[in-house]
C-alpha positions, 0 to 999 in steps of 0.5 A: 473505508481505509482504501487510501490508507492502504494505498499509502501503506503500500507506497511505503512498502508495507504489505497492506491487504484491502478487501473493500467488498468482502463481508466483515466476517471474511475480513476478520477471519482472513486477518486472523488466519494470516496473522495480520493486523486489522485496521478499521474505522468500524467499531463493530468490526473492531469489537468482533475481530480479536486482539490484533485490531486497531480502531482508527478514529482519524478522518484523513490519511495523514492523521491515520498514519500518525495515529497508526504510528503512535499505536504500532511499531511501524518501521519505514525504510526509504529502500522499501518505498514504492516496491509494492503495487499500489493497486493489488499489493503485489511485490514489484519486480524490475523488468526490461523495456522489451518486456513491457513495451506493449503495455505502456504508452509509446512515449514512455516505452521510448524514454523511461529508463527503468520499469517495474511490473507487478507479477500479480496484476501486471500493472507497469510502473516507471519513474515519472513525476509522481515518485518524487512527490509520493516519496516526499510525502512518505518521508513526512509521514513515516520518517519524520 
């Protein structure tokens, strides 16, 4: 329900777990056990989940970010942008070209200047055209 929001929160550097196929009881229990805020658009889940729940009403990611910022003290920082894996939430680490040459397209291996890898899912990231566009959107949503 909030998968796109979770991805954008990760782009912004926030620790944002997303469990799309987990039963509500597991999601709520895990959020409580880990001291996390539970973000949902599901009224029943929100009502059954305890005090650290935000029921979002906005339908789009941009509106959800605005609603979330109005309700929680989210502190975004450019230095944290693009430091988490957008897929699994792992903390990215900088790696050498040699460490990832066999996991990226040959052109990227030959021309990209920096590489980052997720130690959890092993996904590799490098500066291309997307980071600039993503960074500009993050600045509009989180720093404006």
